[in-house]
Structure formats: C-alpha cells, structure tokens
All heavy atoms as an XYZ file, in Angstrom:
746
protein
N       1.498     -6.534    -22.593
C       0.929     -7.523    -21.723
C       1.409     -8.873    -22.143
O       1.513     -9.163    -23.304
C      -0.585     -7.441    -21.718
C      -1.212     -8.529    -20.859
S      -2.995     -8.239    -20.650
C      -3.034     -7.884    -18.939
N       1.695     -9.751    -21.165
C       2.201    -11.033    -21.435
C       1.060    -12.046    -21.452
O       0.109    -11.914    -20.720
C       3.197    -11.491    -20.404
C       4.424    -10.632    -20.340
N       5.460    -10.788    -21.205
C       4.713     -9.596    -19.552
C       6.392     -9.873    -20.990
N       5.973     -9.116    -19.994
N       1.221    -13.062    -22.285
C       0.204    -14.134    -22.352
C       0.870    -15.350    -21.793
O       1.983    -15.733    -22.135
C      -0.215    -14.392    -23.813
O      -0.760    -13.235    -24.351
C      -1.232    -15.537    -23.850
N       0.173    -16.061    -20.826
C       0.697    -17.207    -20.200
C      -0.103    -18.501    -20.643
O      -1.267    -18.408    -20.792
C       0.593    -17.124    -18.680
C       1.482    -16.018    -18.107
C       0.874    -14.927    -17.542
C       2.839    -16.057    -18.174
C       1.671    -13.901    -17.039
C       3.625    -15.052    -17.613
C       3.031    -14.007    -17.126
N       0.559    -19.555    -20.795
C      -0.102    -20.872    -21.044
C       0.215    -21.742    -19.870
O       1.362    -21.809    -19.409
C       0.425    -21.426    -22.362
C       0.154    -20.598    -23.560
C       1.066    -19.716    -24.012
C      -1.095    -20.567    -24.143
C       0.823    -18.881    -25.110
C      -1.431    -19.746    -25.200
C      -0.454    -18.889    -25.705
N      -0.758    -22.439    -19.384
C      -0.619    -23.181    -18.135
C      -0.829    -24.644    -18.330
O      -1.568    -25.012    -19.217
C      -1.631    -22.622    -17.124
C      -1.599    -21.132    -16.958
C      -2.532    -20.356    -17.551
C      -0.584    -20.524    -16.271
C      -2.483    -18.931    -17.455
C      -0.482    -19.162    -16.253
C      -1.432    -18.360    -16.783
N      -0.266    -25.442    -17.464
C      -0.427    -26.863    -17.633
C      -0.724    -27.618    -16.330
O      -1.055    -28.779    -16.399
C       0.798    -27.474    -18.257
O       1.932    -27.220    -17.404
N      -0.569    -26.970    -15.146
C      -0.771    -27.713    -13.849
C      -2.259    -27.785    -13.572
O      -3.017    -26.894    -13.793
C      -0.092    -26.951    -12.714
C       1.423    -27.129    -12.771
C       1.942    -26.528    -11.482
C       3.488    -26.735    -11.482
N       4.128    -26.330    -10.306
N      -2.616    -28.995    -13.028
C      -3.959    -29.254    -12.640
C      -3.977    -29.804    -11.216
O      -3.213    -30.710    -10.821
C      -4.722    -30.215    -13.571
C      -4.826    -29.621    -14.990
C      -6.038    -30.654    -13.029
C      -5.429    -30.547    -15.999
N      -4.723    -29.197    -10.390
C      -4.888    -29.703     -8.972
C      -6.307    -30.225     -8.835
O      -7.243    -29.510     -9.060
C      -4.641    -28.608     -7.926
C      -4.862    -29.060     -6.543
C      -3.227    -28.030     -8.108
N      -6.435    -31.491     -8.482
C      -7.693    -32.085     -8.335
C      -7.758    -32.919     -7.052
O      -6.748    -33.477     -6.626
C      -8.057    -32.911     -9.560
N      -8.957    -32.938     -6.492
C      -9.146    -33.731     -5.277
C     -10.291    -34.682     -5.510
O     -11.402    -34.334     -5.795
C      -9.582    -32.785     -4.184
O      -8.882    -31.573     -4.260
C      -9.239    -33.403     -2.806
N      -9.985    -35.981     -5.422
C     -11.152    -36.964     -5.605
C     -12.071    -36.909     -4.396
O     -11.652    -36.933     -3.257
C     -10.434    -38.309     -5.648
C      -9.104    -38.080     -5.076
C      -8.746    -36.631     -5.104
N     -13.361    -36.751     -4.656
C     -14.351    -36.708     -3.563
C     -15.157    -37.988     -3.579
O     -15.426    -38.538     -2.589
C     -15.324    -35.549     -3.800
C     -14.698    -34.223     -3.441
C     -15.735    -33.218     -3.004
C     -15.029    -32.115     -2.331
N     -15.833    -31.376     -1.510
N     -15.603    -38.476     -4.750
C     -16.361    -39.647     -4.873
C     -15.559    -40.478     -5.986
O     -15.120    -39.937     -6.972
C     -17.810    -39.389     -5.406
C     -18.511    -38.491     -4.394
C     -18.518    -40.689     -5.567
C     -19.877    -37.978     -4.841
N     -15.518    -41.833     -5.755
C     -14.764    -42.643     -6.699
C     -15.278    -42.349     -8.111
O     -16.477    -42.423     -8.413
C     -14.976    -44.087     -6.343
C     -14.063    -45.037     -7.081
C     -14.114    -46.406     -6.561
O     -15.075    -47.123     -6.957
O     -13.236    -46.819     -5.818
N     -14.264    -42.065     -8.998
C     -14.602    -41.788    -10.430
C     -14.972    -40.324    -10.654
O     -15.094    -39.932    -11.815
N     -15.218    -39.493     -9.660
C     -15.571    -38.105     -9.892
C     -14.456    -37.252     -9.279
O     -14.029    -37.394     -8.108
C     -16.867    -37.746     -9.167
C     -17.186    -36.248     -9.327
C     -17.993    -38.573     -9.673
N     -13.932    -36.283    -10.070
C     -12.826    -35.383     -9.613
C     -13.346    -33.957     -9.615
O     -14.016    -33.453    -10.571
C     -11.613    -35.520    -10.527
C     -11.066    -36.920    -10.452
C     -10.581    -34.466    -10.151
C      -9.890    -37.177    -11.362
N     -13.095    -33.212     -8.523
C     -13.514    -31.795     -8.459
C     -12.259    -30.954     -8.283
O     -11.288    -31.397     -7.685
C     -14.426    -31.522     -7.304
O     -13.765    -31.962     -6.094
C     -15.761    -32.245     -7.475
N     -12.270    -29.736     -8.801
C     -11.084    -28.846     -8.662
C     -11.112    -28.093     -7.360
O     -12.158    -27.716     -6.927
C     -11.119    -27.822     -9.837
C     -10.877    -28.385    -11.138
S      -9.323    -29.002    -11.270
C      -9.547    -30.289    -12.457
N      -9.936    -27.957     -6.825
C      -9.836    -27.150     -5.579
C      -9.704    -25.662     -5.997
O      -8.838    -25.291     -6.672
C      -8.628    -27.582     -4.788
N     -10.676    -24.897     -5.582
C     -10.706    -23.479     -5.898
C     -10.107    -22.645     -4.856
O     -10.292    -22.857     -3.638
C     -12.102    -22.992     -6.194
C     -12.686    -23.593     -7.455
C     -14.014    -22.894     -7.759
C     -14.609    -23.459     -9.046
N     -15.928    -22.852     -9.300
N      -9.259    -21.672     -5.259
C      -8.642    -20.754     -4.307
C      -9.636    -19.772     -3.750
O     -10.729    -19.538     -4.332
C      -7.521    -20.029     -4.988
N      -9.276    -19.082     -2.715
C     -10.126    -17.995     -2.134
C      -9.267    -16.701     -2.204
O      -8.063    -16.775     -2.355
C     -10.424    -18.293     -0.655
C     -11.247    -19.519     -0.491
N     -10.687    -20.713     -0.314
C     -12.609    -19.711     -0.445
C     -11.649    -21.659     -0.174
N     -12.819    -21.064     -0.266
N      -9.954    -15.532     -2.081
C      -9.280    -14.284     -2.041
C      -8.265    -14.285     -0.908
O      -8.562    -14.678      0.208
C     -10.249    -13.099     -1.922
C      -9.501    -11.814     -1.710
C     -11.143    -13.022     -3.144
N      -7.003    -13.953     -1.187
C      -5.950    -13.936     -0.193
C      -5.034    -15.145     -0.215
O      -3.990    -15.165      0.309
N      -5.515    -16.263     -0.901
C      -4.652    -17.412     -1.007
C      -3.458    -17.147     -1.908
O      -3.450    -16.261     -2.765
C      -5.490    -18.531     -1.663
C      -6.481    -19.187     -0.735
O      -6.545    -18.838      0.419
O      -7.241    -20.085     -1.303
N      -2.387    -17.831     -1.554
C      -1.166    -17.781     -2.449
C      -1.174    -19.014     -3.297
O      -1.291    -20.155     -2.835
C       0.142    -17.726     -1.558
C       0.008    -16.509     -0.648
C       1.342    -17.726     -2.424
C       1.134    -16.471      0.429
N      -1.063    -18.781     -4.611
C      -1.036    -19.885     -5.598
C       0.207    -19.941     -6.398
O       0.879    -18.895     -6.523
C      -2.295    -19.841     -6.487
C      -2.250    -18.585     -7.392
C      -3.659    -19.846     -5.670
C      -3.260    -18.585     -8.503
N       0.467    -21.089     -6.974
C       1.650    -21.266     -7.905
C       1.072    -21.746     -9.169
O       0.155    -22.606     -9.280
C       2.565    -22.303     -7.289
C       3.819    -22.513     -8.187
C       4.741    -23.577     -7.705
O       4.396    -24.289     -6.746
O       5.835    -23.680     -8.166
N       1.667    -21.293    -10.277
C       1.243    -21.663    -11.621
C       2.351    -21.478    -12.570
O       3.342    -20.894    -12.244
C      -0.001    -20.891    -12.082
C       0.198    -19.430    -12.035
C       0.459    -18.736    -13.214
C       0.134    -18.684    -10.894
C       0.704    -17.375    -13.227
C       0.322    -17.324    -10.853
C       0.640    -16.602    -12.046
N       2.183    -22.012    -13.791
C       3.188    -21.837    -14.846
C       4.603    -21.953    -14.433
O       5.424    -21.085    -14.425
C       3.000    -20.510    -15.563
C       3.754    -20.530    -16.913
C       3.645    -19.186    -17.565
C       4.339    -19.282    -18.920
N       5.598    -18.654    -18.999
N       4.960    -23.170    -13.947
C       6.405    -23.496    -13.630
C       6.978    -22.544    -12.591
O       8.123    -22.079    -12.765
C       7.229    -23.568    -14.862
C       6.751    -24.580    -15.815
O       6.283    -25.645    -15.365
O       6.860    -24.371    -17.058
N       6.294    -22.259    -11.526
C       6.886    -21.564    -10.438
C       6.489    -20.126    -10.203
O       6.916    -19.506     -9.233
N       5.692    -19.540    -11.027
C       5.200    -18.158    -10.762
C       4.228    -18.276     -9.551
O       3.438    -19.198     -9.492
C       4.466    -17.561    -11.904
C       5.280    -17.209    -13.203
C       4.418    -16.666    -14.277
C       6.327    -16.215    -12.807
N       4.304    -17.302     -8.616
C       3.426    -17.290     -7.488
C       2.766    -15.914     -7.352
O       3.318    -14.950     -7.817
C       4.133    -17.631     -6.188
O       5.225    -16.638     -6.017
C       4.692    -19.021     -6.159
N       1.596    -15.897     -6.697
C       0.894    -14.635     -6.545
C      -0.208    -14.836     -5.531
O      -0.559    -15.965     -5.148
N      -0.811    -13.680     -5.188
C      -1.928    -13.651     -4.218
C      -3.217    -13.460     -5.033
O      -3.284    -12.542     -5.832
C      -1.730    -12.513     -3.187
C      -0.334    -12.728     -2.420
C      -2.893    -12.398     -2.232
C      -0.058    -11.611     -1.513
N      -4.175    -14.270     -4.715
C      -5.525    -14.199     -5.350
C      -6.201    -12.878     -4.940
O      -6.389    -12.668     -3.720
C      -6.360    -15.439     -5.050
C      -7.735    -15.276     -5.648
C      -5.685    -16.697     -5.571
N      -6.523    -12.089     -5.842
C      -7.259    -10.868     -5.591
C      -8.803    -10.903     -5.824
O      -9.601    -10.267     -5.174
C      -6.702     -9.678     -6.394
C      -5.374     -9.182     -5.949
C      -4.993     -7.822     -6.489
O      -5.610     -7.503     -7.507
O      -4.143     -7.170     -5.939
N      -9.177    -11.727     -6.784
C     -10.576    -11.837     -7.121
C     -10.842    -13.246     -7.655
O     -10.017    -13.814     -8.419
C     -10.899    -10.856     -8.181
C     -12.414    -10.822     -8.534
C     -12.806     -9.785     -9.588
C     -14.302     -9.883     -9.823
N     -14.727     -9.063    -10.927
N     -12.006    -13.758     -7.302
C     -12.426    -15.097     -7.667
C     -13.517    -14.960     -8.701
O     -14.541    -14.258     -8.444
C     -13.003    -15.823     -6.423
C     -13.476    -17.289     -6.596
C     -12.285    -18.156     -6.961
C     -14.102    -17.767     -5.326
N     -13.323    -15.516     -9.898
C     -14.278    -15.536    -10.938
C     -14.862    -16.939    -11.108
O     -14.364    -17.860    -10.498
C     -13.710    -15.076    -12.276
C     -13.146    -13.656    -12.173
O     -13.751    -12.748    -11.600
N     -12.007    -13.473    -12.794
N     -15.884    -17.104    -11.920
C     -16.469    -18.435    -12.104
C     -15.433    -19.477    -12.598
O     -15.422    -20.507    -12.023
C     -17.640    -18.354    -13.129
C     -18.379    -19.661    -13.287
C     -19.549    -19.523    -14.196
O     -20.081    -18.429    -14.376
O     -19.980    -20.586    -14.699
N     -14.639    -19.128    -13.594
C     -13.713    -20.080    -14.122
C     -12.196    -19.761    -13.846
O     -11.332    -20.554    -14.355
C     -13.874    -20.207    -15.645
C     -15.237    -20.736    -15.978
O     -15.675    -21.751    -15.436
N     -15.983    -20.017    -16.850
N     -11.982    -18.710    -13.178
C     -10.554    -18.277    -13.021
C     -10.401    -17.366    -11.830
O     -11.396    -17.012    -11.153
C     -10.127    -17.496    -14.236
O     -10.930    -16.330    -14.429
N      -9.119    -17.045    -11.539
C      -8.850    -16.034    -10.454
C      -7.942    -14.952    -11.015
O      -7.219    -15.198    -12.042
C      -8.102    -16.718     -9.294
C      -8.970    -17.606     -8.481
C      -6.831    -17.497     -9.781
N      -8.017    -13.799    -10.491
C      -7.092    -12.688    -10.799
C      -6.028    -12.674     -9.740
O      -6.322    -12.691     -8.511
C      -7.846    -11.368    -10.922
C      -8.889    -11.402    -12.065
C      -6.845    -10.205    -11.136
C      -9.786    -10.197    -12.212
N      -4.763    -12.699    -10.183
C      -3.606    -12.865     -9.281
C      -2.707    -11.685     -9.350
O      -2.356    -11.185    -10.373
C      -2.832    -14.181     -9.634
C      -1.722    -14.434     -8.711
C      -3.794    -15.395     -9.732
N      -2.275    -11.199     -8.111
C      -1.289    -10.125     -7.986
C       0.092    -10.799     -7.923
O       0.437    -11.570     -7.022
C      -1.540     -9.352     -6.744
C      -0.566     -8.246     -6.545
O       0.422     -8.140     -7.321
O      -0.715     -7.512     -5.534
N       0.937    -10.577     -8.922
C       2.224    -11.213     -9.066
C       3.329    -10.456     -8.328
O       4.424    -10.960     -8.143
C       2.589    -11.359    -10.546
C       1.663    -12.193    -11.382
C       2.055    -12.152    -12.857
C       1.572    -13.585    -10.903
N       3.022     -9.283     -7.785
C       4.037     -8.473     -7.089
C       4.497     -9.155     -5.794
O       5.456     -8.693     -5.158
C       3.601     -7.034     -6.838
O       2.440     -7.045     -5.983
C       3.270     -6.322     -8.146
N       3.787    -10.194     -5.421
C       4.167    -10.949     -4.229
C       5.520    -11.642     -4.369
O       6.247    -11.745     -3.331
C       3.071    -12.054     -4.036
C       3.445    -13.148     -3.038
C       3.330    -12.865     -1.628
C       3.923    -14.336     -3.326
C       3.624    -13.824     -0.652
C       4.206    -15.305     -2.449
C       4.096    -15.034     -1.078
O       4.390    -16.015     -0.143
N       5.966    -11.913     -5.580
C       7.220    -12.590     -5.809
C       8.368    -11.681     -5.557
O       8.399    -10.487     -5.944
C       7.278    -13.167     -7.301
C       6.302    -14.190     -7.563
S       6.496    -14.836     -9.230
C       5.903    -13.440    -10.247
N       9.439    -12.158     -4.919
C      10.579    -11.346     -4.614
C      11.284    -10.854     -5.906
O      11.850     -9.724     -5.925
C      11.590    -12.129     -3.723
C      11.094    -12.325     -2.279
C      12.100    -13.161     -1.518
O      13.267    -13.283     -1.954
O      11.742    -13.514     -0.448
N      11.285    -11.723     -6.920
C      11.938    -11.354     -8.152
C      10.989    -10.770     -9.205
O      11.330    -10.733    -10.405
C      12.688    -12.565     -8.720
C      11.718    -13.662     -9.095
O      10.571    -13.780     -8.698
N      12.201    -14.563     -9.988
N       9.900    -10.219     -8.812
C       8.879     -9.738     -9.722
C       9.469     -8.665    -10.705
O       9.270     -8.777    -11.889
C       7.703     -9.114     -8.957
C       6.783     -8.314     -9.807
C       5.918     -8.861    -10.716
C       6.775     -6.872     -9.775
C       5.099     -8.158    -11.533
C       6.029     -6.142    -10.634
C       5.145     -6.781    -11.486
N      10.214     -7.701    -10.154
C      10.768     -6.657    -10.979
C      11.739     -7.193    -12.077
O      11.809     -6.726    -13.179
C      11.440     -5.591    -10.174
C      10.354     -4.737     -9.395
C      11.026     -3.602     -8.623
C       9.932     -2.876     -7.830
N      10.543     -1.784     -7.060
N      12.467     -8.219    -11.636
C      13.443     -8.820    -12.572
C      12.778     -9.576    -13.744
O      13.367     -9.656    -14.806
C      14.378     -9.808    -11.835
C      15.197     -9.184    -10.722
O      15.425     -7.966    -10.828
O      15.504     -9.829     -9.765
N      11.575    -10.055    -13.557
C      10.907    -10.849    -14.545
C      10.348     -9.981    -15.687
O      10.103    -10.483    -16.823
C       9.805    -11.668    -13.945
C      10.244    -12.711    -12.978
C       9.050    -13.331    -12.284
C      11.105    -13.796    -13.597
N      10.052     -8.737    -15.493
C       9.543     -7.853    -16.464
C       8.158     -8.251    -16.994
O       7.876     -8.182    -18.151
N       7.262     -8.622    -16.050
C       5.917     -9.061    -16.377
C       4.909     -8.113    -15.737
O       5.238     -7.289    -14.950
C       5.628    -10.499    -15.888
C       5.817    -10.628    -14.385
C       6.466    -11.505    -16.659
C       5.480    -11.962    -13.796
N       3.687     -8.183    -16.216
C       2.585     -7.370    -15.684
C       2.313     -7.683    -14.288
O       2.666     -8.766    -13.739
C       1.324     -7.610    -16.483
C       1.410     -7.259    -17.939
C       1.442     -5.743    -18.178
O       0.811     -5.031    -17.416
O       2.161     -5.336    -19.157
N       1.740     -6.719    -13.518
C       1.483     -6.902    -12.087
C       0.403     -7.940    -11.832
O       0.419     -8.623    -10.762
C       1.114     -5.593    -11.428
C       2.191     -4.570    -11.280
C       1.760     -3.347    -10.591
O       0.644     -3.267    -10.015
O       2.543     -2.360    -10.561
N      -0.535     -8.064    -12.702
C      -1.680     -8.989    -12.436
C      -1.902     -9.824    -13.729
O      -1.560     -9.511    -14.826
C      -2.960     -8.213    -12.179
C      -2.844     -7.429    -10.887
C      -4.091     -6.643    -10.608
C      -3.820     -5.828     -9.345
N      -4.935     -5.007     -8.975
N      -2.465    -11.035    -13.462
C      -2.779    -11.904    -14.558
C      -4.034    -12.755    -14.223
O      -4.397    -12.806    -12.985
C      -1.611    -12.826    -14.910
O      -1.892    -13.496    -16.206
C      -1.310    -13.878    -13.856
N      -4.640    -13.364    -15.156
C      -5.780    -14.282    -14.935
C      -5.337    -15.719    -15.084
O      -4.624    -16.026    -16.044
C      -6.902    -13.961    -15.939
C      -8.056    -14.910    -15.824
C      -7.322    -12.491    -15.882
N      -5.720    -16.579    -14.174
C      -5.391    -17.995    -14.205
C      -6.630    -18.829    -14.075
O      -7.410    -18.649    -13.091
C      -4.388    -18.345    -13.050
C      -3.889    -19.778    -13.159
C      -3.202    -17.380    -13.067
N      -6.792    -19.769    -14.913
C      -7.980    -20.699    -14.908
C      -7.829    -21.586    -13.645
O      -6.740    -21.948    -13.285
C      -7.985    -21.543    -16.179
C      -9.189    -22.391    -16.223
O      -9.408    -23.360    -15.514
N     -10.155    -21.952    -17.127
N      -8.931    -21.965    -13.050
C      -8.921    -22.784    -11.865
C      -8.151    -24.152    -12.110
O      -7.654    -24.696    -11.159
C     -10.330    -23.093    -11.396
C     -11.069    -21.962    -10.814
N     -10.577    -21.176     -9.798
C     -12.264    -21.397    -11.161
C     -11.400    -20.210     -9.531
N     -12.434    -20.290    -10.376
N      -8.174    -24.610    -13.362
C      -7.516    -25.884    -13.660
C      -5.996    -25.797    -13.641
O      -5.342    -26.757    -13.628
C      -7.952    -26.378    -15.047
C      -9.410    -26.616    -15.216
C      -9.725    -27.015    -16.582
C     -11.232    -27.148    -16.839
N     -11.502    -27.349    -18.296
N      -5.480    -24.567    -13.626
C      -4.066    -24.335    -13.917
C      -3.219    -23.782    -12.747
O      -2.168    -23.233    -12.999
C      -3.938    -23.422    -15.104
C      -4.576    -23.996    -16.351
O      -4.574    -25.193    -16.509
N      -5.195    -23.096    -17.120
N      -3.650    -23.993    -11.549
C      -2.882    -23.495    -10.420
C      -2.942    -24.514     -9.273
O      -3.819    -25.393     -9.237
C      -3.282    -22.138     -9.919
C      -4.715    -21.975     -9.407
C      -5.044    -22.449     -8.129
C      -5.683    -21.426    -10.225
C      -6.331    -22.333     -7.667
C      -6.973    -21.292     -9.749
C      -7.304    -21.791     -8.418
O      -8.582    -21.680     -7.955
N      -1.953    -24.352     -8.338
C      -1.953    -25.089     -7.117
C      -1.901    -24.117     -5.969
O      -1.197    -23.123     -5.927
C      -0.677    -25.950     -7.128
C      -0.500    -26.783     -5.880
C       0.797    -27.682     -5.936
O       1.574    -27.559     -6.851
N       0.955    -28.480     -4.949
N      -2.745    -24.389     -4.959
C      -2.792    -23.560     -3.784
C      -1.577    -23.871     -2.883
O      -1.426    -25.025     -2.477
C      -4.078    -23.692     -2.993
C      -5.297    -23.370     -3.899
C      -4.136    -22.857     -1.723
C      -6.628    -23.750     -3.333
N      -0.774    -22.858     -2.619
C       0.427    -23.050     -1.764
C       0.069    -22.771     -0.374
O       0.530    -23.447      0.569
C       1.577    -22.051     -2.257
C       2.024    -22.422     -3.602
C       2.752    -22.155     -1.246
C       3.015    -21.458     -4.190
N      -0.685    -21.667     -0.126
C      -1.116    -21.304      1.218
C      -2.555    -20.769      1.201
O      -2.782    -19.882      0.397
C      -0.125    -20.250      1.776
C      -0.524    -19.874      3.236
N      -0.240    -20.658      4.283
C      -1.226    -18.826      3.672
C      -0.701    -20.082      5.405
N      -1.306    -18.963      5.072
N      -3.364    -21.315      2.014
C      -4.793    -20.915      1.987
C      -5.103    -20.092      3.178
O      -4.726    -20.397      4.295
C      -5.613    -22.233      1.967
O      -6.995    -21.873      2.144
N      -5.907    -19.141      2.941
C      -6.343    -18.262      4.077
C      -7.327    -19.084      4.981
O      -7.462    -18.792      6.156
C      -7.074    -16.935      3.634
C      -6.158    -16.015      2.954
C      -8.274    -17.233      2.757
N      -7.900    -20.120      4.415
C      -8.812    -21.017      5.203
C      -7.892    -21.724      6.249
O      -8.379    -22.030      7.358
C      -9.437    -22.025      4.274
C     -10.440    -21.376      3.296
C     -11.628    -20.758      4.023
O     -12.165    -21.430      4.928
O     -11.992    -19.675      3.662
N      -6.657    -22.100      5.959
C      -5.816    -22.736      6.939
C      -5.509    -21.748      8.071
O      -5.515    -22.156      9.256
C      -4.414    -23.066      6.334
C      -4.531    -24.191      5.288
C      -3.239    -24.419      4.504
O      -2.277    -23.800      4.885
O      -3.305    -25.211      3.574
N      -5.298    -20.493      7.802
C      -5.085    -19.506      8.907
C      -6.313    -19.373      9.762
O      -6.204    -19.321     10.974
C      -4.743    -18.090      8.280
C      -3.407    -18.104      7.586
O      -2.504    -18.968      7.924
O      -3.162    -17.138      6.832
N      -7.434    -19.393      9.076
C      -8.716    -19.202      9.788
C      -8.953    -20.431     10.771
O      -9.355    -20.264     11.896
C      -9.906    -19.084      8.849
C     -11.202    -18.932      9.469
N     -11.563    -17.778     10.172
C     -12.284    -19.767      9.575
C     -12.835    -17.946     10.657
N     -13.253    -19.107     10.317
N      -8.682    -21.595     10.227
C      -8.857    -22.858     11.057
C      -7.877    -22.912     12.231
O      -8.264    -23.270     13.377
C      -8.634    -24.107     10.205
C      -9.717    -24.295      9.113
O     -10.802    -23.665      9.260
O      -9.532    -25.011      8.197
N      -6.647    -22.405     12.015
C      -5.647    -22.347     13.085
C      -6.074    -21.367     14.143
O      -5.908    -21.646     15.352
C      -4.323    -21.976     12.530
N      -6.592    -20.180     13.767
C      -7.118    -19.214     14.726
C      -8.236    -19.755     15.605
O      -8.265    -19.554     16.781
C      -7.524    -17.950     14.026
C      -6.405    -17.153     13.382
O      -5.239    -17.380     13.837
O      -6.637    -16.308     12.554
N      -9.128    -20.513     14.990
C     -10.271    -21.087     15.675
C      -9.757    -22.133     16.691
O     -10.305    -22.136     17.854
C     -11.229    -21.756     14.687
C     -12.111    -20.745     13.987
C     -13.129    -21.384     13.083
O     -13.139    -22.658     13.000
O     -13.925    -20.694     12.405
N      -8.775    -22.914     16.358
C      -8.266    -23.934     17.249
C      -7.624    -23.230     18.461
O      -7.730    -23.720     19.600
C      -7.227    -24.834     16.547
C      -7.841    -25.798     15.620
C      -6.890    -26.623     14.848
O      -5.687    -26.589     15.168
O      -7.269    -27.313     13.928
N      -6.883    -22.156     18.239
C      -6.220    -21.403     19.337
C      -7.279    -20.828     20.260
O      -7.090    -20.846     21.483
C      -5.336    -20.295     18.802
C      -4.065    -20.782     18.112
C      -3.233    -19.685     17.568
O      -3.588    -18.491     17.804
O      -2.291    -19.992     16.810
N      -8.356    -20.328     19.785
C      -9.405    -19.739     20.553
C     -10.157    -20.766     21.370
O     -10.712    -20.456     22.469
C     -10.409    -18.989     19.663
C      -9.792    -17.701     19.021
O      -8.854    -17.203     19.622
N     -10.346    -17.270     17.969
N     -10.220    -21.983     20.918
C     -10.927    -23.101     21.639
C     -10.088    -23.479     22.895
O     -10.644    -23.987     23.813
C     -11.109    -24.280     20.734
C     -12.233    -24.069     19.700
C     -12.349    -25.218     18.715
O     -11.642    -26.286     18.953
O     -13.145    -25.133     17.841
N      -8.733    -23.328     22.822
C      -7.923    -23.727     23.929
C      -7.976    -22.780     25.058
O      -8.333    -22.392     25.897
C      -6.476    -23.889     23.493
C      -6.238    -24.930     22.485
C      -4.875    -25.009     21.925
O      -4.040    -24.176     22.281
O      -4.565    -25.849     21.096
C-alpha cells in the first residue's frame, strides 16, 4: 500500500476572518497530491475515501485502487451538486 502526503488546501471565506473547508460529497471528482484524481466513495468526519481507478493512467501508476484523503488536502473538480442544480434548472424551464 502506498502512503500519500498532501499539501493542497481549498477554503472558502464565509465570514470575514473565518475560513471553512469545502467538503466533497459522494460522487464528486476531486484532485489531490499534485494531480491525482478520483471519485469520492465515502464521506468521513475528517476525510474522504477515493476511488483512483477513475484516472486514465491508473494502471501505469502502480498504486492502490482506493486511498483516504483529508478534507484539507483536496480540491473539488466536479461536484454532483452542480449536476443536481443544473437538472433542477432544466426542469423549471
């Protein structure tokens, strides 16, 4: 099993001086550790479990299929919430 160390932080200011982390949802695609991407399979209190087989070059990398990533260490590339919002807008028209 491979051990990953992460450095990316995604934060959204809500109130001046207070920063909250953007948490992914199951099904979201996230990026972490300098370009690794995967699909969130499970949401934990402090982390997410990510399926890395989403990457086209997964087999070439020789890494495990799943890994755990702390909420502080990923960026959401595509959110299932965006898909849901788009579907609602289409239905309103």
